[in-house]
C-alpha positions in Angstrom: 4.0 4.1 -16.7 2.6 0.8 -15.5 4.1 -1.1 -12.5 6.3 -4.1 -13.1 5.4 -7.6 -12.1 8.8 -8.0 -10.4 8.1 -5.0 -8.1 4.6 -6.3 -7.4 6.0 -9.7 -6.5 8.7 -8.1 -4.3 6.0 -6.1 -2.4 3.8 -9.1 -1.9 6.7 -11.0 -0.5 7.5 -8.1 1.9 3.8 -8.1 3.0 3.8 -11.8 3.6 3.5 -11.2 7.4 0.5 -8.9 7.0 -3.0 -10.4 7.4 -4.6 -12.0 4.3 -3.1 -9.8 1.6 -4.6 -10.0 -1.8 -3.7 -8.2 -5.0 -5.8 -7.3 -8.0 -4.5 -5.9 -11.3 -6.1 -2.6 -12.4 -5.2 -0.8 -15.6 -1.4 -1.6 -15.3 -1.3 -1.0 -11.6 -2.1 -3.2 -8.6 -4.7 -2.7 -5.8 -3.8 -4.2 -2.4 -6.3 -5.6 0.1 -5.9 -6.8 3.7 -8.8 -9.0 4.9 -10.8 -7.6 2.0 -10.2 -4.0 2.8 -8.6 -1.9 0.1 -5.7 -0.2 1.9 -3.4 0.9 -0.9 -1.8 -0.1 -4.1 1.3 -0.2 -6.3 1.4 2.7 -8.7 4.3 3.4 -11.1 6.4 1.0 -8.9 5.6 2.9 -5.7 3.8 1.4 -2.7 1.1 3.8 -1.6 -1.4 3.5 1.2 -4.5 5.4 2.0 -4.2 8.3 4.5 -5.9 7.6 7.8 -5.1 9.1 11.3 -3.9 5.7 12.4 -0.9 5.7 10.0 0.1 9.4 10.5 2.7 8.4 13.1 5.0 7.1 10.3 5.4 10.6 8.8 5.2 9.4 5.2 5.0 11.9 2.5 1.9 12.4 0.4 1.9 11.5 -3.3 -0.7 11.3 -6.0 -1.1 7.8 -7.4 -2.5 9.0 -10.8 -4.0 12.2 -12.2 -7.3 13.1 -10.5 -6.8 10.8 -7.5 -6.7 11.8 -3.9 -3.3 11.9 -2.2 -1.9 8.8 -0.6 1.1 8.1 1.6 4.3 6.8 0.0 5.9 3.9 1.8 9.6 4.5 1.0 11.2 1.8 3.2 9.8 -1.3 1.7 12.7 -3.5 3.0 11.5 -3.5 6.7 8.8 -6.2 6.8 7.7 -5.5 10.4 7.1 -1.8 9.7 5.3 -2.6 6.5 3.0 -5.1 8.4 2.3 -2.4 11.0 1.5 0.2 8.4 -0.9 -2.2 6.7 -2.6 -3.3 9.9 -3.0 0.3 11.2 -4.2 1.6 7.8 -6.8 -1.3 7.5 -8.0 -0.7 11.0 -8.4 3.0 10.3 -10.5 2.2 7.2 -12.8 -0.1 9.1 -14.0 2.7 11.3 
């Protein structure tokens, strides 16, 4: 199942406080970048972020974005913009190292 444009637009609006968010469509899903760093994506209308030690404090559950992929963290509370921004910033910082 592909992700909807409406859900993508909602997530991008919620991430509007995060640094330099860009989105690229990929096979019916959407890849998300912050300052050019691929930190996660929208898969089957779920916001998933890469697993790094810096975002473990949020105790998100692991999910598989698609068959054959590595697990990622599911961001369940997409209504809290400040927490979303923090998750993106910490995930991106962890991926820089």
